[in-house]
N, C-alpha and C positions, 0 to 999 in steps of 0.2 A: 715191745706194742702187743694191741692185745690183740685177737683171735680174731675178726671182722664176720666167721661166722656166729658168734656170740651174741649179735644185735638180731631181736627177733623181726624186725618189720623189713629185709631186706628178702623177702623174696625169696625165689629157688638160685642166687646164686652160691654160685664152689664159692668154695676158701683156693682154690687154686688160682678163681682168675685173677684176685687180690695181689697187687701187688704193692709193694711196699716202698713208703717213699726215699728212704736213707737206707744207706748201710751199714751196720751196727755201728755205734759208738767207740771210740777211739782215743781215751780222754789227753787233753793238755791241758798241765797247768798252769795260768798264766794271774802269776801276780801284777794285783795294785803298787804301781813306779811311784819313789817319793820323789816332787819334786825341790825335796830341801837336804837331800842328803845321796851323797851316791861316793861308799868308801873305793878307793883303786881297787880294790880285792875283788871289788866286780866286771873291772877292764878286763876281757877276757884278752888271750895270748893270740897273735897274728898266727894264718895255721902255712902260708906264703906268702910270706915276708915280700921276695919278691915283683910281686903285684902294689906291694904299695908303696904312691907319693905323694909328695906335695907341690902345687903347681905350682910353685913360688914366682915364677918368670909372669908367671899366668893372672895373677893378684899382683905385683910390682903395676901391672901396666896397667890393671883395670883399676884398681884403688888409689895407688898409687898415679899415677890418669889422672884422675876422676879426683882427686886433693885437687891436684894441682891446678885443674882446668878448676875446680870451684874456688882457687887461692886469688888467681886470673881475674874470676867472675868479680868475686865480691871487692879484688882491690878498683877496679873500673865500679863499679860499682858505690862504694865510696868518693872517688870520682868524681861519681855523680851529685851526690847532695853535698858533701864538704866544697858546699860553696856561701859565704859564708858563713852562720852558727850552725852547728848540727843539733834542732831542734829531740822533745822524745821521738816527734812523728816522722823523724827521718831515719832515726838508732833504729823501730817499730820497721818498717820499709827497709833497711839494711840486713835484720835480723831474717827477715821474712823473706826478701828476695835469695840469702844464705840458704836457706835453707831446702827453699823449693829448684834452686837451682842447684845443688850440692845431687840432688835424687835426679835431674834428670843429666848432669854430665854422668855419676855412674851407668846408667844405662845406653850413654853412647859411648862408654870405653869399655863399656861389654859388650855392644853391637862390633865399635870395631876388632875388638879381637878375637870376634865370630866372624865377621868379617873372612879378615886376612886370611883363618884358616882356611875358608872354602876355598878363598883363592889359589891358596901360596898348595894345599895338602890337595882341593879334588881329595876328600875322603870318599869310598867306594861304602855302598849296603856290606854288612856279615852276610858271610855264606847260608846255603844252609847246613847244617850239622847230619853226619847220616848216622847216627846212633844216641839215643840217651840211655839213662842209667835211675834215675828215679822215676818217681811218682809224680804229678800234679794235678792238685785241684784248678780249676776253671772254675770260677767263682762270680756267681750274677746277682749284690744285692737289688733288692726292688719294692718302689712302695708305693702304691695305687700307679701303676703305668698301666699301657695299653697292652694283656696281655704280646698281643698276633706280632706289634712289635718286637718287643724281648724276646720272643720265644723263634720268631725266625730270623732274627738277628742270631742266637745263640746255634740254631741250627746248619747257617749259614760258617759260621766260625768251625761245626764242628766234620761240616763236611772238605772248610779248606785244608785241615789241623788232616782230615785219613787222608784226602789226595797227598801227605809227606809220607805214608807208610808208616807215620809214629805215631796215633792214635790211639795205640794201647797203651800208653803212659799215663793218659787224661780224663780223667773224671769228673762232670760238668754239676754242678749246683744251683738250682734257685735257690736264695734267701729272700722269703717273701716276707714283708714288713707289712704288709696289704692289709688298711683299715677300712677298705668299701668291700663291703660282703658279696657284692655282685663280681668285681675284678679276683677277688680270694678263689670261686668257684669256676671263674676260667681261668686262673690260673694251672689248676686242677683240671682242668679236661683240657687247656694247650700241653700240658705235662703228658696225658695220658698217649694224644693224640702224638706228639714228638716222639714216645717210644714204637710206637705204632711201628713209626716211619722209618725210627733207626732203630729197632731193635738186638744191633748189637753194641749202641754207646750204653756208656754208664751214666745214666741221667737221671737225676735225687732233683728231689724239693721237699723244702719243709720253711712250714710258715710260725711266726712268732702268735702267739695270743699278744704280747704287748710290745709296742718298737719301742723297749728301757734303752736309753743313748742314743738311737737312731742308727746313722749307719755302722760307728763307730760298734756300739753295742750288738750290731746282727753281724757285723766278721765276730768280735769277739767268744759271742757263743758259739759259731762255727768252731772255729781255732779249737778251744775247752771241749770242747763235744767229741769235733770229728779230725782234726786238725796232728793228731797223730800217725797216720797212717799218709798223709803225703808230707814230702820234704819240701815242696814248694804248691806254695799259692797265685794263680793269675786274676788280679781284682778288674774286675767291667766294672761299669758306670751302665743306671739303664741308656745311656743314649749311645753306646761303645762297638766298637766293631775295629777288632783285629785278623788282619789277615792264619793262613797259618805257619808260615815263612817266619811271622814277630812274632808271635807265642813259641814258634819250637828255638824258634833263634835265644830269644831271650832267656827259654829253660836250659838251653846250650850254652851260658855262655853263665847263668851260674852255675850248675853243675862245676863247671868250670874257672872254678875263683870261690875256694870255700869261706872265704872272708866276704863277701859282698853280701848284703842283710836286703837290699831291695835295691833293684835295675828296672828304670822309668824309661819308657817309649817318648817319643811328642807326638801326642791325637793331634793329629789336621783333622779342618772341618768339613762336612761333608755332607749333601742334602739338602743345602741351603738353600731356600727361592724367593725370597719376602725380601725386603730391597735392604733393609737392615743386618738379615742372617747374610745376604750375599755381599755385602762392605766387610763383615766379622772373620768371612771364608776366603775370603781376598787377603787383607792384611795377613791371616793365620798361614796362607798358603806362601806370602810370598815377602813376610817381616818376618817370618816366626823362624822358620829353621834361624837365622840370622842371633836373635833372642836367643836360642835354644845351644846353639853352639859358643856362645860367646861364656852361660852359664852352666857350661858342661867345665867350659874351658879351664875358669878359676875356680869351680864348687871339687872339681876331681870325684876325688872318693867321702870327698865331706857333702855330697849334692842334697837333691830335696826330693818332697814325694806330695803328688799332684792327688792321691784318690782314689785315681785308678787308668784303667793299661798300664801295670807295672808289674813287674814280679817278687815276690817276696819270699825266703825262707822261712819258711813257718812256726817252727820249731824257736830261733830269735827270735822271731814277731810273741811267738807266747810269753816268752824269758823276760823281754825290757821293756814292750808296750802298751803293759797294762793301765789306760786309765783311768785318773785318779779323778773322780768329781771335786771342783775348783770350790773351796767357802763361800760363804754369803747364796745370794740370790743370783737370778740371769737378770741382766746382762753378762754382765760380768765372774759371776758364780754356777754354779752347774755343773752340769756336763763339756766338755769339750768340745766344743763344734767341730770349728778346723781343724780335727782331726789328725789329718794328714802333716802337717809337718810337724807335729808333736811324737805322730811315730819316729819318722824320718828323721827326728831329732833325739830321740830317745835309743831307737837302735844304735845308733849311731854313737851314742853316749857312750855302751856297751864296746864298741873296738869292732864291729858291723862296716861295711862297707854300705854307702847307697850314691848310687853315680847316674847317670841316662846314657845313653844311648843315642845322639841326635841325628844319626842318618839310618836309620834305622828300617825305620817304611814303615806302611801297612799296619800303619796306628791310627783311628779314625774316629771322632766322636760328632756331634751335633751342638748347635746353639744356639742360643733361646732368639726366637723367632721377629721381636718388635722389642723397642724401646723399653715400653713398662715391663715385659716377661724380663730383660734384663736387667730394670732396675731390683723388678722382685727380687729376685736370687741371688744381687749387687750385695741384697741389706742381708741376706743372712752369711755370704762372705765377708761384710765391715763386721757384723755384731763377731765372728767368729777370729777376725785377722786382728782386732782393738781385747778383746782375749789374752788374747797372747802378749799383753803387753805384762799379765800375770806370770807368764813361764817364763819369758825371754830371760830372767835373770836364775835358773832353773842350774842346781848343783852341776855341777862337773860336761855339758855341754860346750861342744867344739867351737871356737869363736866363727866359723861356714855358719855353723847351727844359728847363731844368734842371729847372726846378716839375713838369715832367709827370714826370723824371726822380721826382724828389722824392716828389709823387704814389706814383706807384706801389710806389717803394719802401714809404714808409708804408701803404701800403694792406697790406704781414704786419709789418712791425715794429713796430704796433697791436695785435696781441693779443697778444707777449711782453710789451709796454708795459703792456696791460691788466692781465694775470694779476700780471707781478709789482707792480703796484700795490694788486690788490685780494689777495695776499698780505701785503705788507706793512703796511695794514690793516690782516688779522688778527692780526700779531705785534703792529703797537699794542696792540693791543685787549687781546690776553692777555698781556703784558705786564702792563698797569694792572691787571688783571685779579685775575694770578697770579703775579705775581713782582716783591716790596718792594723798590717803589724806593726809592734811595740820596738822603730827604726833603737830607740836610745833608750837602751837600762838603765835601771838603777847602778849599774855593774858600771867600775870604767871602762871603754875601750876607742880606742885611735877612730875604729871607722864601726859606722853604722852597723847593725845584723840583720845585711839582705835577703829578705826569702827567696832564694834563684836556685837554680838547678843549672848540673851543664847540658843544656840540651841538645848539641853533637854527639859527649860522650855516653847519653842515655841511648839515640839513636845507634848507636852503634852497640850498644847493649843490648839493646831490643835484638838488633841483628842477629850478633852472635845466638842470645838466647834462642832464637829457632833456628840457626843452623842446627848448632845442638840436640835440638828436639827431634827435627826434620831430619836426620841425619842418619839412622837409621832405616829410614824404609830406605833413605834414598840407595845406601850396603844392600838390602830388598832389590829393589829390581838393579842396581848392574848389575847381581847372580844371576836373577831370571833374565834379564836380556842378552848374554857372555852363552847360558843354555840352552842351546837350540831347542829340545827340543820343552824344555817348557815358554820358553819366548813362542813358538811354533802353536802352543795347545790356549796360550791365553790371547791367539788372536794375531799374534805377528807383534814387531818391537814396534808403529803406532799405537794401537788397539791399548798396547798392555801399559805402553808410558801412560795412553789416557788415562787408563784406568786406576792408575799411580794416583795422579794428579784429583781422578775423582774421588778414589779413596780419600785421600789428603782435607779435600774439600771439605766429604761428610761426614769426617773424623771432627773434624775442625766445630762444622756445625753442633756438630751431637755432643763435643765438649765441654761448651759451660753449663747442658741444661742437666748432665754428670756429675761434673763439679756440686750446682746448687742441691739434688740429687742426693748425693754425699756424703754434701753440708749437712744437708738436716739429718741424715742417718747417723752418723757421728753425734751430730748433739743429739739425739735422740735415744742412743745409746750410752752415752752422759749423762743423761741425767736420767740414768735407771729403766726404758721400758727395753726391753725382752719383743722377739721377733718369731713369728711362728714357720713352722717348716712342711709347708705346703708342698704337694709333687709339682715342679716343673711345667710348663708348656713346650712341649716340646715338637707338637704341629706347627706347617706353616699355616696362619690363619689371621684376619686379624682383629681388632679386637673395637666395642659397640662403640661411636662417635663422641657418646652421652660421656662413657668413663675417660675417653682419652681429654674431653676438657676441662675432669671435673680433674683430672689429674696434675694436668700441665696451666691450669688459670693461670697458676700463681707466679710463673715461671713467665709470662706474658708481660704479666702485670709491672714485675719484677724490671726485664726487656725498655721496656715500655716510662716505668720511671728512671732506669739509667736512662735511656734516651732525652729524656728531656732536662732532666740534669746533668746532663755532657754538654747538651746546648745553649742552654743558662751561663755555665762557668768557659768550656770553651770549646768551640766547630773543631779543633788539635786531640783536645781528647775523644771524640767522637769519631774521627778518625782509628785512631791508635785503640780504639776496645769495638771497633764495630764488628771483629768475630766474633766475643760476645755480645753484642747488643742484637746482633739479629741472629743469633742460636738461641736466647731468648724469647725474641716478637716470636719467631717463625718455630716456638716450641711445639706450640701444637699440632700444625701443618707437617711437620716432619715428625714426629711421634707418629702421627696417623699412615703419614708415605711408609712407615717403617715398618712397619705391620702388612702394605700392597699387596700380594703377590703377583698382581696384573704389574706395578711396576720392576721387579726384581724381573721376571721373562721377561722384561723390553728388555730390559740391561741387558740380558743373555741372548734378544734375540737379537740385538744391535754386534756383539760380543766386547762389549763391557763392564770388568767383572770377572771374567771366566779364571779360570784356576784349570791344572793340567789336570786333576782329577773325576772334574765336571764333564770338560770335552773330550775323555774318556777315562769312563766310572770306575775303578775298581770292581772287577767280576767278581768279590765280596758282595759289595754292594749293593750289584744288580741281580745279586743273588737272594740277599738280604730281604733287597723292598719284591722279589716278586713272591717270595714265601710270605711278607706280611702281608703282601694282595691276598694271598690266597688262605689267609688264619683269618685274613680281616672279612673275603665274603661266608663264613662256614655261620657268622653274627654273634659267637657265642663271649663274643665281650661285652655285648650288649643286652643280655636276657635276663631275667629273673632271675636271680638263686636260688632261691626257696619254690619254685616252679620247676626248676630243673631240676632239682636234687630230687621234688615231690615225684616229676613223669620216671627218675630214673634212675629205681633200683640198683644195679648197677655202680653207677657215676654216686650213691649214698653209700653205697659198701665201701669204692673210693674212697670217697671222704672220711667217712669214721677212720676207716685204717689208720689217714694222717696224718690223725689225734693224734695229738700225745694221751699215754697216759690219764687219767681221771683223775683228779686229786681230790684226798677225801675232806668234806666240810665236816667243819668243826658243829659243835650242836651249837646253837641260837646266833651263827653268825648267820648273816641273812643275807644275799646281794640283793640289790635294792631293784634294777634290769633285769636277772632272773626273772626273779621273782613276778613281777611284771609280765616280762614273756611268757610265762608258762601261766599265767593268769589269763591272758590272750587268747592263747591258741587252747584252754579250756575253752574258753565261753566259741570260739570262733565252728562255726558250720559248716566249711568248706574252707582250697587253699587258698579261693578271692580274699578274706576275713585274715586271715593273715597278713598276704600279702601287701593289704592293706592298711592295718593297724597296726606290724611292728615299725616300731622306728627300727632305722639307720645300728646304732646300737648295739638294741635288744634283737638284727639281728643275728649284732658278732655273738652274741651268747648265746643263741641258738644254733648257731653253726658250730659252735665248739662243744655243744654240752650233747650228748649221746640220748639221755633221757628226753631231752627236750625233741631232738629231731623226734624219738620214739616218737610224738605227740604230733608234731606235722606229719609224719609219715600215713597213722590211722585218723586224719580228715579228707572226704570227701573230694574229688576232683572238682562236684557242679555240687549247689546246694542240691537239696534235698525236694521233689516235689510237695510236700505239703508244707514245709516250711515255706515257698516262695509263694503260696496260694494263700497261708495267711497273715504275710507282708505286705500281699495286694488286697487283704480287706478293708 
């Protein structure tokens, strides 16, 4: 890193006052992995074989039970359509039903396993270890996030770890891929302020000029340049919050298990206040432990990784998780989007364990504040999971890893499958009601081919499907009711039960909207449409009504058409499809209400959708909110980056010191944006001209270039009086 005193425009700033952004580099090779080849010699030998186990009994219960339940449902559905001749449409209905029912059957048996374990075993949160041996990096990748929130959260985590007496084992890294120039400078100011508040902490910051490969590339850049200095890294997300107990316990678990590659925690949703976010927050808190426990039990040491709030063995990650670019263009080619599933599968392929501590506690995240925000994030996840269709067949993967891929893929294919099943059912009813069937075909038959269904068996099958679908929710409700602390924190048994039924109703209304949205996303991706990667909205706030109407008017129209068609066919069909029709007809109203803070606060004030973490917020969450508010009051997040650097030579010197060494430009190679930025700075007569003329991308060029920063600093703060007089003439 160049000496900051080499700058000619930093005034009298002393080099001793300039802090380095990052520690000395400690390189670690991260070779790109092959998806087509995996020699057996690459499989490592277990260091602690006594820790290795395969949960055969759990897998037999989940997959064997799911298979038997699916077979039973398929047999019942066959009985429904096997009244008279089975037409191609009936076969299509049967196949779609089996595909959809198998999906919910596995969720049911997995939830049943988790429910039984929590009821019978009463697992306890692991205790805090006394000592640690290794050094761990806590890394926070950020991309155009609000610095006050991010830096406030990390400071709260640091303070909580310091309270354990083990903070000397942790270094802290902000890994910025920010492309907004004002946010970039605000991040640097937040870093310097944080270092002043925590003089004993080892806090570092790195900004990448280009966010190549997005978050996966951000982490890979850290691992290859500084990873060798750290045995492990705890990966956070911009909305992550983890207690000192959680991080220290994860670290101790990694040190105690030399074969562990990734250990995942279960993040719970907190700090949510809009109506939609509160529904998600309640569902995650009450039903999440059931689902996570079942997943952890059948996965065993063949688990999955969700991209954050987990600890990773650094050298294992470097050796086995270098992601290749997929051949072809996006959406199925290019960078691997949902990289976390792939990294878990590759590190497991090499022989390292991946597992979850589902009852660890102290791991938190946030959720999108509205239905539209969820749909925007879901579109990216949809593309990433469908991209796994090209990765699921990777050579050498464990069967459980392939199942994790299949689960993610089916999570999005389920929506078009359900929609197709509904449409086929409607066509069959329409055919029976309006199209005159050919009772006697050219083939010899003793009896005519009457187009009929077994209505009684169909009703039973519908009830069975609803029971299988909702059972995990009632498992979670039961666990919460028998846990006195949880029950009281949720407002008591009556309010907890009412909240669960309210969540079921709201989720049922939102489900058809998400079904249509996800079906559209799948179709767009299959037809080759790529998605962007804009930063997620994390604040509580509503979306303008005109945007909501534009986003959901097609859903309302579809609901109206379905209602009219159903009434023309059969009132009983409308009754059967009433949840779907109601959700679509109310799409605009529901989407508007989803982002309303007032509705969410009204529910909270009346004791509905409460969670224990809301009734008694974790101390770390309260501290993070206080720090975020304090940092927000400084106003640094909203200030213009060029004006800030121009007015503060010391900050400019720090900014330059944080920049990587300048690369030599080959002769004859001209960067258009740099040339334009330089021309504008040369024409500017004061800082106001530069602020007005430079576009965001040109500002980023200036902030990366020491020479252009020198031109910026030579501009006067105000336009000269002679120039002003000339302009007024």
